N, C-alpha and C positions, 0 to 999 in steps of 0.2 A: 267876603272881601278881606276881612282881617286875617283869616286863615291863609288866604292866597298871598297877602303881603308878608306874613310871617314865614311861610314856606320859601318865598323868594329870597328873603333876607338870609335865611339859614343856608340856602343853596349858594348864595354869593359869599357870605362871611365865614362859613364853616370850612376854612381852608388853612393850611399851615402858614400861608403868606400873611394872613391877618391875625396870627397868634398874639403878637405883642399888642396890637390894637384891642383884641378881645380881652386880654388880661387887664388892660387899663380900664376898659369899659366895665368889666366885672368888679374891679376894685372900687370904681366910682359908684356903681350900683350898691355895693355893700355899704358904703358911706351913707347913701340915701336911706338905707334900712337901719341905720344906727350901729353899724359895725365898723370897727377900726377908726373910730373918731376919738383918738387918744391924745391928740396934740395939746389940748388944754381943757379946762373945765367948762368953758363956754361951748366949744364944739361937742364935747362929750355929752353935754346936757346936765351935768351935775350941778352947776351953779344955778341954772334956771329951776331945776327940780327942788333943790334945797331952799332957795329963796321963796318959792311958792309954798312949800310944805311948812317950813319953820315959822312963817308968819301966823300960822294957826295954832302953834304950840303954846300951851299955857306954862307959866312958871313951874319948874319942877318936872317938866316932861323929860322922859328918860331916853337917852340915845346910847346904844352900844356900838362902838367903833372897833370892829375886829380886824386886826391887821392894820393898825393905825399908822405904821411907819413913823415919820417924824411929826405927824399931827396935822397935816394940811386940811384934811376933811373936818376934823374936830375944831380946828381954828376957825374955819369958814362958818361952821354952824354957830359958834360963839359970837362971831361978828354979826351974824344975821339975827340971832336971838340969844342974848346973854343969860336969860333965865333958865336955859336948858341944862339938865344934869347929864354930863357925859362921862362914860367909862370907856377909856381908850386902852386897848390891849395890843401889846407889841412884844414878841418873844426875843427878838434879836438884841443881844446885850449892848452893842454899839449904837444901834438905832434908837434904842430905848432911852439912852442918855439925852439925846436931843429931844425926844418926845417928852421926857420928864420936864425939861426946861420950858417947853411950850405949854405944857399942862399947868405949871405953876404960874406962868405969865398970863394965861387965858382962863385960869380958874376951872379946871376940870381934873378928873382923876385918871392917872396913868398907871397901868399895871403891866409888869414885866412877865407876861404870860401869853402862851398861845392857847387856842381853843380847838377842840375836836370832839370826837365821839365820847371819849372817856378820859379820866385823869391818867396821865402817863408822862414819860420823858421821851422825847423824840429828837432826832437829828434835824437841824435846820441848815439848809445849804445856801451858800451865797458865792459870789465871784471871789476867786482867790486874790485877784488884783484890785478888787473894788468891794471889799467886805463892808457891809452896811448899806447895801443898795436897796432899791425899792422892789427888787425882783427875788428876794430871798424866799425860798420855798422848802416845804417838807419833802419835796420830790427832787432828787438829785438830777434827774433828766431835764428838769426845767432850766438848769444851768449848763450841764454838760452836753446835752443833745440839742435843745432848742437854740441856746445862745452860743453853743460851740466853744465854751470856756472852761478852764479848770475851776474846780470848786473847793471851798473850805467849809467845814461844818461846825456847828455849835450844838451842844446838848441843851435842850430847852424844856421848861416845864409847860405842860399842856393840861387844861382843865375842860370839863364839860359845863356849858352855860346853864343847864337845868340846875345843877348844884349851886352855881354862883348866884343865880336869881333867888334861890331858896335861902341861901345863907345871908344874902343882903336884904331879904324880905321885900323884894321888888315884885309887885303884882302886875305891872303892865310896862311894856316896852313900846314906846311910840315909834321908834325907828331903830332897826338893826341893820348896820352896814357891814358887809363881809367882803374883804379883799385880801385873800390869803393864798394867791398863786396856785390854785388847783385844789385846795383843801376845803372849799366852800361847802360841799355836800356833807363832809364829816362834821363841820361846825353845826350844821342844821340837825344832823343825827344826834348831837349832844343836846338838842333842844326839843326833842320829840314830845316830852310831857308838856312843856310850855306851849308848843304849837297846838297840841290837842286841846288845851284849855283856852286857846284864843288869846293868849297873853301878848303876842307879838302883832302889832297892828300893820306895820310896813317893813318889808325887807328889801334892802338894796344890795345886790351882789354882782360880782363879775363872772362872766363865762368866757373862757378863752382857750388857747392852745394848751395851757397847763392841764386842762381836764383830760387830755389824752393820756397823761402819765398817772393821773389819779383814777383813770378808767371810769370816768363819770360822764354820762350822757345828759343832754338837756331833758330827755324823757324821765330821768331819775328825779330831777327837780320838779318836773311837771306832776309826777305821781306823789311825791312827798308833800308837796304844797297844794293838795287837792282842795283845801279850804280857802285858797287864795286865787286872786285873778292876776295873771302875769302880763307884764308889759316890757317892751324894749325901749330904752331911753333914746330920744332924739334930742337935737340941740334945744328945742323949745317945747317939745311935746312928748307924750308917751304913746307908743305904738302897741295896741292890744295884741296879745298872743293867746287868744281864747281857745284856739284849736291847735292841737299838736300835729305838726306836719314836718317830718324829718328833713325834707329838702330846705325848709326855711328855718328850722330850729337847730339842727345839728351842724352848726357852723362854728368850728373851733377857732375863733378869732375874737379879739377884744370887743366886748360889748357889755353894757350895763343893763341888768335886768331888775325890774321893780316888781315885787309881789305884794299885793294889797289884800288884806283879809276881807272876806266877803261881807263881814258885818261892819266894816269901816267905810264911811262915805268919803271918798277921795274928792277933794275940791282943789284942783290945780288949774 
């Protein structure tokens, strides 16, 4: 019966006449699956996720905010749990000035650095007419091709987080957040030793259209994070992604992914 109804709907709706309707239906379905829910932190699920997670954090719990921009994510965590130790990384020179002000006000550490696979100097691209935006990326195509805008670049310092954690004598990271416009996988490559040691409990990262330019598939994250259980963030829940399936995983559009180490008991 279900197959008959499905075939009937396909026969009726799979026509050029219904293209606009089908696109709207597809977009809405993506929203239901936790994709393209970018309008605010309530719809994206970030607020609910952080509110539930940080209430269990002990004083001195460590958060790394990679790609902190002006500090909204770090500010929210501090509002939810003032005892958390946050290291916020932002390579853009203009954006960092605002982040630094927020860091002083909310009592966390701001670092004018990018993060990647290894220590280096790289070009960071942003809008020519809106330099200091939240879309700055190490991939020029993120500005020139996706946004169809002229770009300006800044030479920025990049470090690997394995070295940073070792230098700071940090033994455990309770939450690692990565929002670096397509460079997320490279950041994790710079953490391979820490990942092997199980030092990172929870990872929150974005997967979106920028990954087209970094040539990174969801499968790459799935393989690298083999000791983690992956979820897609919903407004008030986490959707398990226990099995890799290309048709449901390789969707290059805004989504928040949460990776939880298998030894960590998630209580959300």
